[in-house]
Structures are given as C-alpha cells and as structure tokens.
C-alpha positions in Angstrom: 0.5 -0.1 -16.6 -2.7 -1.4 -18.4 -0.8 -4.5 -19.7 -0.6 -5.4 -15.9 -4.3 -5.3 -15.3 -4.8 -9.4 -15.8 -2.0 -10.4 -13.8 -3.2 -8.1 -10.9 -6.6 -9.4 -11.3 -4.9 -13.0 -11.2 -3.4 -11.6 -7.7 -6.0 -10.2 -6.0 -8.0 -13.0 -6.5 -5.7 -15.3 -4.5 -7.9 -16.3 -1.2 -5.3 -15.2 1.1 -4.9 -11.6 -0.5 -8.7 -11.8 -1.4 -9.7 -12.1 1.9 -8.5 -8.5 3.1 -8.9 -6.8 0.1 -12.3 -7.3 -0.8 -14.0 -7.4 -4.4 -11.0 -7.5 -6.8 -12.9 -6.3 -9.5 -13.7 -3.0 -7.6 -10.1 -2.7 -7.0 -9.4 -3.1 -10.8 -12.0 -0.9 -12.0 -10.9 1.8 -9.4 -7.1 1.5 -11.0 -8.0 1.4 -14.5 -9.8 4.6 -13.8 -7.0 6.2 -12.0 -4.4 5.0 -14.6 -5.9 7.5 -17.3 -5.4 10.4 -14.8 -3.4 9.6 -11.9 -3.9 12.9 -9.9 -4.3 11.3 -6.3 -3.2 7.6 -6.4 -0.2 6.2 -7.7 0.4 2.0 -8.7 3.3 -0.1 -8.6 4.4 -3.2 -10.0 7.3 -4.9 -7.7 9.6 -6.5 -9.5 12.7 -8.6 -8.7 13.7 -11.4 -11.4 9.7 -11.3 -12.2 6.6 -9.6 -10.9 6.0 -10.1 -7.3 3.6 -8.0 -6.0 1.4 -4.9 -5.9 1.7 -1.2 -3.8 -0.1 1.9 -4.0 0.2 5.2 -2.5 -2.6 7.8 -2.3 -3.6 11.4 -1.1 -5.8 11.1 1.9 -7.5 13.9 1.0 -8.6 13.0 -2.6 -9.3 9.4 -2.2 -12.6 8.5 -1.4 -14.2 8.9 2.0 -12.8 6.1 4.3 -11.0 6.1 7.8 -8.0 8.1 6.3 -10.5 10.7 5.7 -10.0 13.0 8.5 -6.5 13.6 9.0 -5.2 17.1 9.7 -1.3 16.8 8.1 -0.6 16.1 4.8 -1.0 12.3 4.5 -0.5 9.2 2.3 -2.4 6.0 2.6 -0.6 2.9 1.3 -2.0 -0.8 0.5 0.9 -3.4 -1.0 0.8 -6.9 -0.9 3.4 -9.8 -2.4 1.6 -11.5 -4.4 3.7 -14.5 -5.2 3.8 -16.8 -2.5 7.7 -18.0 -2.9 8.9 -14.7 -3.1 7.3 -14.0 0.6 9.1 -14.4 3.9 11.9 -13.2 2.1 12.4 -9.7 2.9 10.9 -8.3 0.3 7.8 -6.7 2.0 10.2 -4.9 3.9 12.2 -3.7 0.7 9.3 -3.3 -0.8 7.5 -0.7 1.5 10.9 0.9 1.9 11.2 1.8 -1.2 7.6 3.0 -1.8 8.1 5.2 1.4 11.4 6.4 0.3 9.5 7.2 -3.3 6.6 9.3 -1.1 9.1 11.1 0.6 10.5 12.3 -2.4 7.4 14.1 -3.4 7.8 16.2 0.2 4.3 16.6 0.2 3.5 14.3 3.4 4.3 14.0 6.7 2.7 10.6 7.4 1.5 7.6 5.9 -1.4 5.7 7.0 -2.3 1.9 6.5 -6.1 1.0 7.2 -5.1 -2.7 8.7 -8.1 -5.3 8.6 -8.2 -6.3 12.4 -8.2 -10.0 11.2 -4.8 -9.5 9.7 -2.4 -9.7 12.5 0.3 -10.8 10.0 0.3 -7.5 8.4 -0.7 -5.5 11.9 2.8 -7.1 13.0 4.7 -6.1 10.0 4.2 -2.5 9.8 4.5 -2.2 13.9 8.1 -3.8 13.4 8.9 -1.5 10.4 8.0 1.8 12.8 4.4 2.0 12.3 2.6 3.0 15.3 -1.3 2.6 16.3 -3.1 5.7 15.2 -6.9 5.8 15.2 -9.1 2.5 15.3 -8.0 0.4 12.0 -5.3 2.9 11.2 -1.5 3.1 11.4 0.7 5.5 10.8 4.4 6.3 10.1 5.6 9.9 10.5 7.8 10.1 7.3 10.5 12.2 9.4 11.7 8.6 11.1 12.3 7.2 7.6 16.4 8.4 8.1 18.4 5.2 8.4 15.4 2.6 7.2 16.6 1.2 3.9 
C-alpha cells in the first residue's frame, strides 16, 4: 500500500539490497504507478510480528522488456528479499517464497516462475536452486509450478 513506500525505500537503500536491486527510486516510482492500476504486477510486504521483507510477481508478457520477455509458456517473474537482517537465516525467506508461489499457483494463470538472479548474488542463486528452481537461460532460473505440490 502507499503507506508502505517509505519503509520499502528505506529497505531498498540498504547496501546489501541496493547492490542487487539497483536504483531504489526507480523501483519506488514503478511501484507507485502500479499500485494505482495493478494489471501486470503485484507487490506484497512480508510480515511476521512486524514487516520484514518484500516480494512481487509480474506477468512476463506484460512487463517491460527484459531477460524474461521471450518466454513462450505462461510465466510469472518474481523478486523478493528479507530486509530485516535479524530475520535472515531463519527459514523465513523459504516460507515467504513458498507462500508467494502458492499464491501465484492459485491464480491458475501461469505454468512457470522465473527469477533473474544477479551473477554476483551466489547466495540467492543457491537458495533458489535449493528450493527447486532450475537453470534456464543466462541470468534466469525457472520453477515449474507442477513441482509445487508438497512444498510448504
């Protein structure tokens, strides 16, 4: 929601998030625009006892041009992070990703999930591969939603 924007900006300005997500002001401008008319991208704040992270998914056919633009099957792209450092390493990223993928699956609009992982972000890549994503194309890992059964 609009009232989450200052918190999200603060998170995105953290050095460890900034180096992989790029200009926070560009992200915030895009998010503000899409909050008004969410036709192709959907944003969420992850909350435990307080807000701890961010995730989003988008329709790769409707998104601006990028690595994800040439998928032939119905595909959603995702981005996510745990912003609050004291909540990292506790399995909450896995729980957040699982909940996001189950939410996307319930839309019945997609067959695959893509993540574009920065080549220097080996932690994120290992995390996604450990979750069940597979190498897809240069810079992309992909998850088949048919493999979601049994993942909680």
